[in-house]
C-alpha positions in Angstrom: 131.8 160.7 -33.2 132.3 157.0 -32.7 133.4 157.6 -29.2 130.3 159.5 -28.4 128.2 156.6 -29.7 130.2 154.2 -27.5 129.3 156.4 -24.5 125.7 156.0 -25.3 126.0 152.3 -25.2 127.9 152.4 -22.0 125.2 154.6 -20.5 122.5 152.2 -21.7 124.2 149.3 -20.1 124.5 151.2 -16.8 120.9 152.1 -16.9 120.0 148.4 -17.6 122.2 147.4 -14.7 120.4 149.9 -12.4 117.1 148.4 -13.7 116.0 151.6 -15.2 114.6 149.8 -18.2 112.7 152.8 -19.8 115.8 154.9 -19.9 118.0 152.1 -21.0 115.6 151.2 -23.8 115.7 154.8 -25.0 119.5 154.9 -24.9 119.8 151.5 -26.8 117.4 152.9 -29.4 119.5 156.0 -29.8 122.6 153.8 -30.1 121.1 151.5 -32.8 119.7 154.6 -34.7 123.2 156.2 -34.6 124.9 153.1 -35.8 122.4 152.8 -38.7 123.1 156.4 -39.7 126.8 156.3 -39.4 127.6 152.7 -40.2 130.6 152.9 -37.9 129.6 150.5 -35.1 131.3 147.2 -34.5 129.0 144.1 -35.1 129.2 143.0 -31.4 128.3 146.4 -29.9 125.3 146.7 -32.3 124.3 143.1 -31.6 124.6 143.7 -27.8 122.4 146.8 -28.0 119.7 144.8 -29.9 120.0 141.9 -27.5 119.8 144.1 -24.5 116.9 146.0 -25.8 115.2 142.8 -26.6 115.7 141.7 -23.0 113.8 144.8 -21.8 111.0 143.9 -24.2 111.0 140.2 -23.1 110.6 141.4 -19.4 107.7 143.5 -20.6 106.2 140.4 -22.2 106.4 142.1 -25.6 107.5 138.9 -27.2 107.0 139.9 -30.9 109.2 143.0 -30.5 111.8 141.1 -28.4 112.0 138.4 -31.1 112.7 141.2 -33.7 115.4 142.6 -31.6 117.1 139.2 -31.0 116.8 138.5 -34.8 118.5 141.9 -35.6 121.2 141.0 -33.0 121.8 137.7 -34.8 122.0 139.5 -38.2 124.4 142.0 -36.8 126.7 139.3 -35.3 125.9 135.7 -36.2 128.6 134.5 -33.7 127.0 135.9 -30.6 125.3 132.9 -28.8 123.1 134.9 -26.3 120.5 136.3 -28.8 120.0 132.8 -30.2 119.4 131.5 -26.7 117.1 134.4 -25.8 115.1 134.1 -29.0 114.9 130.3 -28.3 113.3 131.0 -24.9 110.5 133.0 -26.3 109.9 130.4 -29.0 109.9 127.8 -26.4 107.4 129.7 -24.2 105.1 130.1 -27.2 105.2 126.4 -28.0 107.3 126.7 -31.2 109.5 123.8 -30.1 111.2 123.2 -33.5 112.3 126.9 -33.7 113.3 126.9 -30.1 115.4 123.7 -30.6 117.1 125.2 -33.6 118.0 128.4 -31.7 119.3 126.5 -28.7 121.4 124.3 -31.0 122.8 127.2 -32.8 123.7 128.8 -29.4 125.5 125.7 -28.4 127.2 125.4 -31.8 128.7 128.8 -31.2 129.4 128.2 -27.4 129.4 124.4 -26.5 129.8 125.4 -22.8 126.6 127.5 -22.7 124.9 125.6 -19.8 121.6 127.4 -19.8 121.2 126.6 -23.5 122.0 122.9 -22.8 119.3 122.8 -20.1 116.8 124.7 -22.3 117.4 122.4 -25.3 116.9 119.3 -23.0 113.6 120.7 -21.7 112.4 121.6 -25.2 113.0 118.1 -26.4 111.2 116.7 -23.4 108.2 119.0 -23.8 108.1 118.4 -27.6 108.0 114.6 -27.1 105.3 115.0 -24.4 103.2 117.1 -26.9 103.7 114.4 -29.5 102.7 111.7 -27.0 99.5 113.5 -26.1 98.6 113.7 -29.8 98.8 117.5 -30.3 
């Protein structure tokens, strides 16, 4: 049974690669649901499914649902830097600089060589300081 679940994740990843977001999202949801029912999925696979489904929602500008998926990915595997980074991007875009800073810092704690997280953290700190300087 676990092998069938793994195939669903592989198919979801392939659909995402082909930019078939709707089908990929359906397959990620199927995978996540199967994992919840069977409790047999490894943490990284489950976190990847949540993260990737979150990406689809992010591109759809469905930020609240994307943040929920990124948070679920973090809960599934707290040593996976990518969902911290992705959640940080949304928080940054929404102007929640302290939360974004925390997410980027956590991503860098897990992976100190995560260049995009370094750049995003630097930009967050600059924008946060500009906001303070303007009196907001």
